[in-house]
C-alpha positions in Angstrom: 0.3 5.7 26.4 0.2 4.0 23.0 -2.8 4.2 20.6 -3.8 0.7 21.6 -4.2 1.5 25.4 -7.4 3.5 25.1 -9.1 0.8 23.0 -8.5 -2.1 25.5 -10.2 -2.1 28.9 -7.7 -4.5 30.3 -4.9 -6.8 29.3 -5.4 -9.7 31.6 -2.5 -11.9 30.6 -0.1 -12.2 27.7 2.5 -14.5 29.3 3.1 -18.2 28.6 0.6 -20.2 26.6 -2.4 -17.9 27.2 -3.3 -14.3 26.3 -6.4 -12.5 27.3 -7.9 -9.0 26.7 -11.1 -7.2 27.5 -12.5 -4.6 25.1 -15.2 -2.0 25.4 -18.4 -2.5 23.4 -17.3 0.0 20.8 -16.8 -0.5 17.0 -13.0 0.2 17.4 -12.8 -3.0 19.4 -12.9 -5.1 16.2 -9.8 -3.5 14.7 -8.0 -3.6 18.0 -8.9 -7.2 18.6 -7.5 -8.2 15.2 -4.3 -6.3 15.9 -3.6 -7.8 19.3 -4.4 -11.3 18.1 -2.0 -11.0 15.2 0.7 -9.5 17.5 0.3 -12.3 20.0 0.4 -15.0 17.4 3.6 -13.5 15.9 5.2 -13.5 19.4 4.3 -17.3 19.6 5.8 -17.9 16.1 2.3 -18.7 14.8 2.3 -16.1 12.1 0.7 -18.6 9.7 -2.5 -18.5 11.8 -2.6 -14.7 12.1 -4.9 -13.9 9.1 -7.5 -16.6 9.8 -7.5 -16.1 13.5 -7.8 -12.3 13.1 -10.7 -12.8 10.6 -12.6 -15.1 12.8 -12.1 -13.0 15.9 -13.3 -10.0 13.9 -16.5 -11.9 13.0 -17.2 -12.9 16.6 -16.4 -9.5 18.1 -18.6 -7.9 15.5 -21.4 -10.3 16.5 -20.9 -9.5 20.2 -21.1 -5.7 19.4 -24.2 -6.2 17.3 -26.1 -8.3 19.9 -24.7 -7.5 23.3 -23.7 -4.6 25.4 -20.8 -4.5 27.8 -17.3 -5.7 27.7 -16.0 -8.3 25.2 -13.3 -10.8 26.1 -10.9 -12.3 23.7 -8.6 -15.2 24.8 -6.0 -17.2 23.0 -4.9 -20.5 24.5 -2.3 -23.0 23.5 -3.5 -26.0 25.4 -0.9 -28.0 27.3 -0.1 -31.3 25.5 -1.8 -30.2 22.3 0.9 -28.5 20.3 -1.3 -28.7 17.1 -4.2 -26.7 18.5 -4.9 -23.0 19.1 -8.0 -22.3 21.1 -9.7 -18.9 20.6 -12.5 -17.6 22.7 -14.7 -14.6 22.5 -17.0 -13.8 25.4 -19.8 -11.3 25.9 -22.4 -10.6 28.6 -25.4 -11.8 26.5 -26.4 -15.3 27.6 -28.2 -16.2 24.4 -26.0 -18.4 22.2 -25.6 -17.3 18.6 -27.2 -19.4 15.9 -25.8 -20.2 12.5 -28.1 -19.2 9.8 -28.2 -19.6 6.0 -27.7 -16.2 4.5 -29.2 -15.4 1.2 -27.1 -13.9 -1.6 -28.6 -10.5 -1.1 -28.1 -10.5 2.7 -25.4 -8.2 4.0 -24.9 -10.2 7.2 -25.4 -13.6 8.6 -22.3 -15.4 7.3 -20.0 -14.9 10.3 -20.7 -18.2 12.1 -20.7 -20.1 8.7 -17.2 -18.7 8.2 -16.2 -19.8 11.7 -17.6 -23.2 11.2 -16.0 -23.8 7.8 -12.6 -22.3 8.7 -12.0 -23.9 12.1 -11.3 -27.4 13.2 -14.2 -27.3 15.7 -16.3 -24.5 17.2 -19.0 -24.1 19.8 -20.5 -22.1 22.6 -20.8 -22.4 26.3 -22.6 -20.5 29.0 -20.5 -18.4 31.4 -21.2 -17.0 34.8 -22.6 -13.9 33.1 -23.0 -14.3 29.4 -21.5 -16.8 27.0 -18.3 -17.7 25.2 -18.0 -18.7 21.6 -14.9 -20.7 20.9 -13.1 -22.2 17.9 -10.0 -24.3 17.4 -7.4 -23.8 14.7 -4.9 -26.4 13.6 -1.4 -25.3 14.2 0.7 -26.3 11.1 3.4 -28.7 12.0 
């Protein structure tokens, strides 16, 4: 078993144009999520999106850890017919959607959603069967 296996509850799918993982609500999930996102994007020849996707996933997984308990899902999707878009989703069991807030200079947190909003093409939230999903789109360089 590799060092990644104990940090991932389940690898749901990494074939085709979709990759999905489930992580425990544990601080190590942030590092592992960054790593699997970069690895998957490299396998799709989308290395140029690796840093920004990993950073934004890191922010959303950190938010999920801070506000929710239970497993955290991360999904990467290359939508059919949209070669210039990468859709990234982070799900958690808390149904309350996150809210963007204006962090003051002295605040140590509160900038994650601002970063997602300013770095992505579009972003949003949607309710799930149990919890919510925060998603964002990145433009694939062409």
